[in-house]
C-alpha positions in Angstrom: 202.4 -162.0 -55.3 205.5 -162.4 -57.4 208.5 -162.1 -55.2 211.7 -164.1 -55.2 212.9 -163.2 -51.7 211.3 -166.1 -49.7 211.6 -164.3 -46.3 209.9 -161.2 -47.6 207.2 -163.2 -49.4 206.4 -165.0 -46.1 206.2 -161.7 -44.3 204.0 -160.0 -46.8 201.7 -163.1 -47.1 201.3 -163.3 -43.3 200.5 -159.6 -43.2 197.9 -159.8 -45.9 196.3 -163.0 -44.6 195.7 -161.4 -41.2 193.9 -158.6 -43.1 191.6 -161.2 -44.6 193.2 -161.7 -48.0 193.9 -165.0 -49.7 197.4 -164.9 -51.1 199.0 -167.0 -53.9 202.8 -166.7 -54.2 205.2 -167.5 -57.0 208.9 -166.6 -57.3 209.5 -166.2 -61.0 208.2 -164.2 -63.9 207.5 -167.3 -65.9 205.3 -168.7 -63.1 203.6 -165.4 -62.8 202.6 -165.4 -66.4 201.3 -168.9 -66.1 199.2 -168.2 -63.0 197.8 -164.7 -63.6 194.6 -165.0 -65.6 193.8 -168.5 -64.1 192.0 -166.9 -61.1 190.0 -163.6 -60.7 192.8 -161.9 -58.7 191.9 -158.6 -57.0 195.6 -157.5 -57.1 199.1 -158.5 -58.3 202.0 -157.5 -56.2 205.0 -157.6 -58.5 208.7 -157.3 -57.6 210.9 -155.6 -60.2 214.0 -157.7 -59.5 213.1 -161.3 -60.4 215.6 -164.0 -61.2 214.4 -165.0 -64.7 212.9 -161.8 -66.2 212.4 -158.4 -64.6 209.1 -157.2 -63.4 208.8 -154.7 -66.2 208.8 -157.5 -68.8 206.1 -159.4 -66.8 204.0 -156.3 -66.5 204.3 -155.6 -70.2 203.2 -159.1 -71.1 200.3 -159.0 -68.8 199.0 -155.8 -70.3 199.7 -157.1 -73.8 197.4 -160.1 -73.0 194.7 -157.7 -71.9 195.0 -158.5 -68.2 193.4 -155.5 -66.3 194.1 -156.6 -62.8 195.7 -153.8 -60.7 199.4 -154.2 -60.3 201.4 -152.8 -57.4 205.2 -152.9 -58.1 207.8 -153.4 -55.5 211.4 -152.3 -56.1 214.6 -151.6 -54.2 215.5 -149.1 -56.9 215.0 -145.4 -56.3 215.5 -144.1 -59.9 212.7 -141.9 -61.2 213.1 -143.4 -64.6 212.2 -146.8 -63.2 209.1 -145.5 -61.6 208.0 -143.7 -64.7 208.7 -146.8 -66.8 206.6 -149.0 -64.6 203.7 -146.6 -64.6 203.9 -146.1 -68.4 203.8 -149.9 -68.8 200.5 -150.0 -66.9 201.4 -150.3 -63.2 198.8 -148.9 -60.9 201.0 -148.1 -58.0 204.7 -148.3 -56.9 206.2 -149.0 -53.5 209.9 -148.8 -52.8 211.7 -151.3 -50.4 212.0 -151.2 -47.5 208.4 -150.1 -46.8 206.2 -149.7 -43.8 203.7 -152.6 -43.4 200.9 -150.2 -42.8 201.6 -148.3 -46.0 201.5 -151.6 -48.0 198.2 -152.5 -46.4 196.7 -149.1 -47.2 197.8 -149.3 -50.8 196.4 -152.8 -51.1 193.1 -151.6 -49.8 193.0 -148.6 -52.1 193.8 -150.7 -55.2 191.2 -153.3 -54.2 188.5 -150.6 -53.9 189.5 -149.2 -57.3 189.1 -152.6 -58.9 185.6 -153.0 -57.4 184.6 -149.7 -58.9 184.0 -148.2 -55.4 186.8 -146.0 -54.1 185.1 -145.2 -50.8 186.5 -146.7 -47.5 183.0 -148.0 -46.6 180.8 -150.5 -48.4 177.1 -150.4 -47.7 174.4 -153.0 -48.6 171.1 -152.1 -47.0 171.7 -152.1 -43.2 175.1 -153.7 -43.6 178.3 -151.5 -43.5 181.8 -152.9 -44.0 184.5 -150.5 -42.9 187.3 -151.6 -45.2 190.2 -149.9 -43.6 189.5 -151.4 -40.2 187.7 -154.6 -41.1 184.9 -153.6 -38.7 181.4 -154.7 -39.8 178.1 -153.6 -38.4 174.4 -154.2 -39.2 172.0 -151.4 -38.4 174.7 -150.0 -36.1 175.2 -153.3 -34.3 178.9 -154.5 -34.6 179.3 -158.1 -35.5 182.3 -160.2 -34.9 183.6 -162.0 -38.0 186.5 -164.4 -38.5 189.0 -163.6 -41.2 187.5 -165.8 -43.8 184.0 -164.9 -42.9 184.9 -161.3 -43.7 186.5 -162.3 -47.0 183.3 -164.2 -48.0 181.1 -161.3 -47.0 183.2 -158.8 -48.9 183.1 -160.9 -52.0 179.3 -161.2 -51.8 178.8 -157.5 -50.9 181.0 -156.3 -53.8 178.5 -158.2 -56.1 175.3 -157.6 -54.1 172.3 -158.7 -56.1 174.3 -161.0 -58.3 174.9 -164.7 -58.1 178.5 -165.4 -57.0 179.8 -168.8 -58.2 181.0 -171.0 -55.4 184.3 -171.6 -57.3 184.9 -167.8 -57.4 184.4 -167.5 -53.7 186.9 -170.3 -53.1 189.4 -168.6 -55.3 189.0 -165.3 -53.4 189.0 -166.7 -49.9 191.6 -169.5 -50.1 195.2 -169.5 -51.5 197.0 -172.2 -53.3 198.4 -173.8 -50.2 195.3 -173.5 -48.0 193.4 -176.7 -47.2 189.9 -176.4 -48.5 187.3 -178.8 -47.1 184.4 -179.9 -49.3 181.9 -177.7 -47.5 184.2 -174.9 -46.3 182.3 -172.2 -48.1 178.9 -173.5 -46.9 180.2 -173.4 -43.3 181.2 -169.8 -43.7 177.9 -168.8 -45.3 175.9 -170.5 -42.6 177.8 -168.6 -39.9 177.4 -165.3 -41.8 173.6 -165.8 -42.1 173.4 -166.3 -38.3 175.5 -163.2 -37.6 173.6 -161.0 -40.1 170.2 -162.0 -38.8 167.7 -160.6 -38.0 168.2 -157.2 -39.5 170.9 -157.6 -42.0 170.7 -158.6 -45.7 170.0 -162.3 -46.4 172.3 -164.7 -48.3 170.5 -166.8 -50.9 171.7 -170.2 -52.1 171.4 -170.8 -55.8 171.7 -174.5 -56.0 174.4 -175.8 -58.2 175.8 -172.3 -58.8 176.6 -170.3 -55.7 175.3 -167.6 -53.4 173.8 -164.1 -53.6 173.7 -161.3 -51.0 170.3 -159.5 -51.2 170.9 -155.9 -52.4 168.6 -154.5 -49.8 
């Protein structure tokens, strides 16, 4: 998230973290250009009115560099020309301030699904179903209770079911810059997930020295 209003940034970050997202925050366009591309971000939330360069310039540079990450632009402006300019530069969506938190959450979910190549509100892997809009997860019709980061790990694995997901990538998707990350944090979440998915859900395999893979079912 690139937003120079500290109070708004805290509010949005808290909202998204409750929804299971890891959030990194910077306040300037220069910092944004240094950070985006260093991690496999699912989404960039970009404010138009930044102190050093406007969001349009940041967006134009990201697209010039070949960054394909979805970009949701935030603006206090209501001019049609601004919205058209942002979309023409490669923005994926536009949200005007002030906005309803539920609308922001819905747009974030929709853009996240688009990036994963699956626009549907449900993700299915064998007997596992993840209801993305509500965060409810069930296995063979049996609801399972997941903590926020357990859900984030499961979604990251389910999006790439049948593929080995590097441990470093999981850390980047589950934890933000400022989150304390213990040496075995991912392992703890995977162990808990295995217990909760058993006996009728897909298994999670460990690929030693690399990462983890959710059986495709």
